[in-house]
PAZAPA-4460 file (N, C-alpha, C; in steps of 0.05 Angstrom, whole numbers, plus 32768, in hexadecimal, padded with zeros to 4 digits):
% residues 151
    n_x    n_y    n_z   ca_x   ca_y   ca_z    c_x    c_y    c_z   seq   type   mol
   8175   8157   81B6   817E   8156   819D   8166   8135   8193     1      X     A
   815A   8137   8187   8144   811B   8180   8141   8121   8169     2      X     A
   814B   80FF   815A   8152   80F0   8138   813D   80DB   8145     3      X     A
   811A   80D8   8141   80FF   80CF   813A   8102   80C4   8119     4      X     A
   80F8   80AF   810D   80F5   80A6   80F8   80E6   808D   80FD     5      X     A
   80D9   8081   80EE   80C2   8067   80E4   80C3   8069   80D3     6      X     A
   80D1   8053   80CB   80D7   8055   80AC   80D6   8030   809C     7      X     A
   80E0   803A   8086   80CF   8020   8083   80EF   8007   806D     8      X     A
   8108   801E   8073   8121   801A   806B   8137   8006   807D     9      X     A
   8145   8003   807C   8155   7FFC   8089   816D   8005   80A0    10      X     A
   8175   801C   80B4   818C   8021   80BB   81A3   8013   80BE    11      X     A
   81BF   8028   80C4   81D5   8024   80C1   81D8   8027   80E7    12      X     A
   81DF   801C   80F8   81E8   8022   810B   81FA   8033   8113    13      X     A
   821A   802E   8104   8228   803A   8106   8223   8053   80FF    14      X     A
   8211   8061   80E1   8217   8085   80E3   81FD   8089   80F3    15      X     A
   81E7   8076   80FD   81D7   8085   8113   81E7   8094   811A    16      X     A
   81FC   8082   8138   820F   8080   814C   8214   80A2   8141    17      X     A
   821F   80A9   8128   822F   80BF   8122   8228   80D7   811E    18      X     A
   820F   80CF   811E   8204   80E0   8117   81FF   80F5   8130    19      X     A
   81F1   80DC   8142   81E4   80EC   815C   8206   80F8   8164    20      X     A
   8224   80E1   8164   823C   80F3   8177   8250   8109   8167    21      X     A
   8237   8117   8149   824B   8127   813A   8259   8134   814F    22      X     A
   8272   8138   814E   827C   8156   8154   8282   815B   817D    23      X     A
   826C   8146   818C   8268   8145   81A7   8272   813C   81B0    24      X     A
   827A   8154   81C3   828A   8148   81DD   8286   8149   81EE    25      X     A
   826F   8152   81F7   8261   814D   8210   8246   8133   8219    26      X     A
   824B   8123   81F9   8247   810C   820E   825B   80F7   821A    27      X     A
   824E   80EA   8237   8267   80D3   823D   825D   80B8   823C    28      X     A
   8235   80BD   8236   822E   8096   823D   8218   80A2   821B    29      X     A
   8220   8085   820A   820F   8086   81F0   8203   8063   81FB    30      X     A
   81EF   8066   8202   81E2   804D   8202   81D0   803F   81E5    31      X     A
   81C9   8024   81DF   81BC   801F   81CC   81A7   8007   81D0    32      X     A
   8198   7FFF   81C3   8188   7FDF   81C2   8184   7FDB   81A5    33      X     A
   8189   7FD9   8191   8188   7FC4   817A   8175   7FBF   817C    34      X     A
   8152   7FB0   8170   8151   7F9B   8172   814B   7F88   8154    35      X     A
   8150   7F6C   814C   8143   7F6E   813F   8136   7F54   812C    36      X     A
   812F   7F40   811E   8113   7F32   8113   8120   7F1A   811C    37      X     A
   811B   7F04   812C   811E   7EF0   8142   8117   7EE3   8121    38      X     A
   8127   7EBF   812B   8116   7EB0   8114   8106   7E9C   8119    39      X     A
   80FD   7EA5   8132   80DC   7E96   8139   80DB   7EAE   814C    40      X     A
   80BA   7E9A   8154   80A5   7EA6   8164   8087   7E8D   816C    41      X     A
   8099   7E88   818C   807B   7E70   819B   808B   7E5D   8185    42      X     A
   80AC   7E5C   818A   80AB   7E3A   817D   809F   7E3A   815D    43      X     A
   80AA   7E50   814F   809F   7E47   8146   80B8   7E5E   812F    44      X     A
   80BA   7E46   811A   80CA   7E6A   8101   80BD   7E71   80F5    45      X     A
   80C4   7E8A   80EE   80B4   7E97   80DA   80C2   7EA0   80C3    46      X     A
   80B9   7EAC   80AC   80BC   7EB3   8090   80D0   7ED7   809C    47      X     A
   80B0   7EE4   80AC   80B5   7EF7   80A4   809C   7F09   80BB    48      X     A
   80AD   7F22   80CA   8096   7F3A   80D4   808F   7F4F   80C8    49      X     A
   806F   7F52   80C6   8075   7F5C   80B9   8061   7F75   80D2    50      X     A
   8063   7F8E   80D2   8064   7FAB   80E8   804C   7FBE   80E1    51      X     A
   8047   7FBF   80F3   802B   7FDD   80DA   8029   7FEC   80ED    52      X     A
   802D   800D   80EC   8027   801E   80FA   8011   802F   80EF    53      X     A
   8006   8048   8107   7FF6   805B   80F3   8000   806D   80F1    54      X     A
   8012   8081   80DA   8025   808E   80CF   8012   80BB   80E5    55      X     A
   802C   80BB   80E6   8025   80D5   80FF   8026   80CA   8120    56      X     A
   8006   80BC   811D   7FFF   80C5   8130   8027   80B2   814D    57      X     A
   802A   8098   8134   8045   808D   8142   8059   80A7   814B    58      X     A
   805B   80B6   813A   8074   80C4   813D   806D   80CF   8154    59      X     A
   8059   80DC   814D   804F   80F3   8167   8057   80E6   8182    60      X     A
   8049   80BE   8188   8053   80B1   8199   8074   80B8   81A2    61      X     A
   8080   80B4   8191   809E   80A6   8195   80AA   80BD   81A4    62      X     A
   80A1   80DA   8195   80AA   80F3   8198   80A6   80EC   81B2    63      X     A
   8087   80F9   81BE   8086   8102   81E3   809A   80F0   81EF    64      X     A
   809B   80D0   81EB   80A4   80C8   8203   80CE   80C3   81EF    65      X     A
   80CC   80D1   81E4   80EB   80DF   81DE   80F1   80F5   81F7    66      X     A
   80DE   8102   81FA   80DB   8123   8205   80E2   8115   821E    67      X     A
   80D1   80F8   8227   80C2   80EF   823E   80DF   80ED   8254    68      X     A
   8101   80E0   823C   8109   80CC   8243   811E   80E6   8245    69      X     A
   8124   80FF   8235   8131   8111   8239   813B   811F   8257    70      X     A
   8111   8122   825F   8110   8139   8278   8123   8125   8293    71      X     A
   8110   810B   8289   8115   80F9   82A7   813F   80F2   82A5    72      X     A
   814F   80EE   8294   8160   80EA   8296   8173   8106   827F    73      X     A
   8168   8112   827B   817F   8131   8277   818C   8122   8261    74      X     A
   8186   8113   8249   8196   8115   8238   8198   8124   8221    75      X     A
   81BA   8122   8216   81C1   8129   81F9   81B9   8133   81E4    76      X     A
   81AE   810C   81DA   8197   810B   81C1   818E   80EC   81C7    77      X     A
   8179   80DC   81B2   8174   80C5   81BF   8172   80CD   8194    78      X     A
   8170   80B1   8197   8161   809C   817B   8155   809D   8183    79      X     A
   813C   8091   816C   812A   8086   816B   8124   8076   8153    80      X     A
   8120   8061   813F   812B   8052   8135   810E   8042   8133    81      X     A
   80F9   803E   811F   80EC   802C   8123   80DB   8024   8109    82      X     A
   80F0   8006   80F5   80DD   8000   80E5   80C2   7FF5   80E0    83      X     A
   80B9   7FFD   80D0   809D   7FEA   80C2   809E   7FEA   80A9    84      X     A
   8089   7FDD   80B0   808C   7FC8   8088   8092   7F9F   8090    85      X     A
   8095   7F93   8078   8096   7F77   8074   80BA   7F77   8080    86      X     A
   80C1   7F6D   8098   80E2   7F63   809B   80E9   7F4C   809E    87      X     A
   8107   7F3E   8099   80FB   7F21   8096   8127   7F1C   80B5    88      X     A
   811B   7F02   80B8   8128   7EF5   80CF   8145   7F09   80D7    89      X     A
   8151   7F16   80E7   816C   7F1D   80EC   8165   7F42   80D9    90      X     A
   8154   7F4C   80CF   8157   7F62   80CC   8147   7F6D   80EA    91      X     A
   8158   7F8D   80E2   814F   7F9C   80F8   813D   7FAB   80F4    92      X     A
   812F   7FA9   8109   8113   7FBF   8111   8117   7FD1   8121    93      X     A
   812C   7FD7   8138   8124   7FF0   8139   8136   7FEE   8145    94      X     A
   8147   8017   8154   8160   801D   815E   814F   8036   816F    95      X     A
   8163   802B   8195   8161   8041   81A7   817D   804F   81A9    96      X     A
   817C   8060   81A1   81A1   8067   81AC   8196   807E   81C5    97      X     A
   81AB   8084   81DF   81A5   809E   81E7   81B2   80A2   81EB    98      X     A
   81C1   80C5   81EF   81D3   80C9   8202   81D3   80DA   821E    99      X     A
   81E4   80D1   8221   81ED   80DB   823C   8201   80EB   8243   100      X     A
   820A   80F9   8257   8223   8101   825A   8235   80EC   826D   101      X     A
   8223   80D3   827F   8226   80C2   8293   8225   80BA   8283   102      X     A
   8229   809D   8288   8216   807B   8282   8200   806D   8284   103      X     A
   8203   8070   8297   81E4   8062   82AA   81C7   8074   82A5   104      X     A
   81CD   8095   829F   81B3   80A2   8299   81AE   8093   827B   105      X     A
   81D2   809C   826A   81BA   808A   8245   81B3   8069   8253   106      X     A
   81BB   805C   8261   81B3   8036   826D   8191   8039   8272   107      X     A
   818D   8042   8276   8177   8048   828C   815E   8058   826E   108      X     A
   816D   806E   8268   8164   807F   824C   8148   806A   8243   109      X     A
   8170   8054   8234   8169   8044   8217   814C   8031   822E   110      X     A
   8145   8031   8245   8145   8016   8248   8129   801C   8246   111      X     A
   8122   8036   8253   8104   8047   824C   80F8   8043   8231   112      X     A
   810E   804B   8229   810D   804C   8207   80F3   8037   81FB   113      X     A
   8109   8021   8202   8101   7FFF   81F0   80EB   7FF1   8202   114      X     A
   80ED   7FFB   8225   80CC   7FF2   822C   80BA   8008   821F   115      X     A
   80BA   800E   821A   80A3   8025   8213   809C   8020   81ED   116      X     A
   80B6   801F   81DC   80AB   8019   81CC   809C   7FFA   81C0   117      X     A
   80A4   7FEB   81DB   8097   7FCB   81DA   8084   7FCA   81DE   118      X     A
   8081   7FDB   81F8   8057   7FDA   81FA   804B   7FED   81F5   119      X     A
   8045   8005   81ED   803E   8020   81EB   803A   8032   81CD   120      X     A
   804F   8021   81C0   8057   8035   81AC   8042   8021   818F   121      X     A
   8038   802E   8186   801A   802F   816B   8026   801E   8155   122      X     A
   8029   8000   815A   8040   7FFE   8149   8021   7FD8   8142   123      X     A
   802A   7FC4   812F   8016   7FB3   8137   802E   7FA4   811E   124      X     A
   8038   7F7E   8132   804A   7F74   8121   8031   7F62   8126   125      X     A
   8033   7F4D   8110   8030   7F31   80FA   8042   7F2B   80F6   126      X     A
   803D   7F0A   8101   8058   7EEF   80FC   804F   7EE1   80DD   127      X     A
   805A   7EE5   80C6   8054   7ED1   80BF   806A   7EBA   80BC   128      X     A
   8063   7E9D   80C3   8067   7E81   80CE   8074   7E7D   80AB   129      X     A
   808A   7E6C   80B1   8090   7E53   808F   8075   7E46   8091   130      X     A
   8065   7E3F   809E   8051   7E2B   808C   8035   7E3F   807A   131      X     A
   803E   7E5D   8089   802A   7E79   8072   8019   7E79   807D   132      X     A
   8011   7E70   80A3   7FF9   7E7C   80B4   8017   7E96   80C3   133      X     A
   7FF8   7EAF   80C4   8005   7EC8   80D0   7FF3   7EC0   80E7   134      X     A
   8001   7EDE   8106   8002   7EF1   8120   7FF4   7EFB   811E   135      X     A
   7FE5   7F08   8131   7FF3   7F1C   8134   7FFF   7F1B   8158   136      X     A
   8012   7F2D   815A   8028   7F22   8174   8011   7F37   8186   137      X     A
   800B   7F1F   819E   7FFB   7F38   81AD   8015   7F3F   81BD   138      X     A
   8003   7F56   81D9   801A   7F63   81E6   801F   7F41   81FE   139      X     A
   803A   7F47   8215   8049   7F3B   820F   804E   7F43   823F   140      X     A
   803D   7F2D   8252   8049   7F39   8269   8058   7F43   8276   141      X     A
   8067   7F31   8263   8087   7F3A   8273   8096   7F52   8267   142      X     A
   808D   7F5F   824A   8096   7F72   8249   8085   7F92   8258   143      X     A
   8065   7F84   825A   8064   7F92   8263   8070   7FA9   827D   144      X     A
   8071   7F90   828A   8071   7F8A   82AA   808F   7F9C   82A8   145      X     A
   809B   7FA5   8290   80BB   7FA5   828F   80B1   7FC2   8289   146      X     A
   80A3   7FCF   827D   8092   7FE6   8278   808C   7FE9   8296   147      X     A
   8081   7FEA   82AA   8078   7FEE   82BD   8095   7FF5   82DA   148      X     A
   80AD   7FEB   82D2   80B5   8003   82E7   80C4   8023   82E0   149      X     A
   80B7   8023   82C5   80BF   8044   82BA   80A4   8058   82C5   150      X     A
   8098   8048   82CD   8072   8059   82E2   8086   8062   82F2   151      X     A
***
């Protein structure tokens, strides 16, 4: 079972957990990652982050990586939700849930999925600083190195 959504609306972490676990007794491990908007970037305070994507392509890419994670870790359920639009400090950006029979597989799959979303998913992020200037977020070498461990 995979839930994959790109949306502007916020999500409820508790509600998404409940959907994934509903009536299931075969899940022994459920791992999660929740990403939120920080209040600063590059040492400067921000007022907003705008996330853009290419509709259709983004969901297809997320579906492919969810299938790869399920193949690698025998997942019993996956939830990938990524928000787009203008978000503010403290807002949720991304939710990754991975359910497996055992905890280590769930933890590993969650790491794989968020590393992939961070480095390979077709999202573009622009930060708006308190002085009104804006800057597109560049890829970070440490994110790429983290993703390389799954190759």
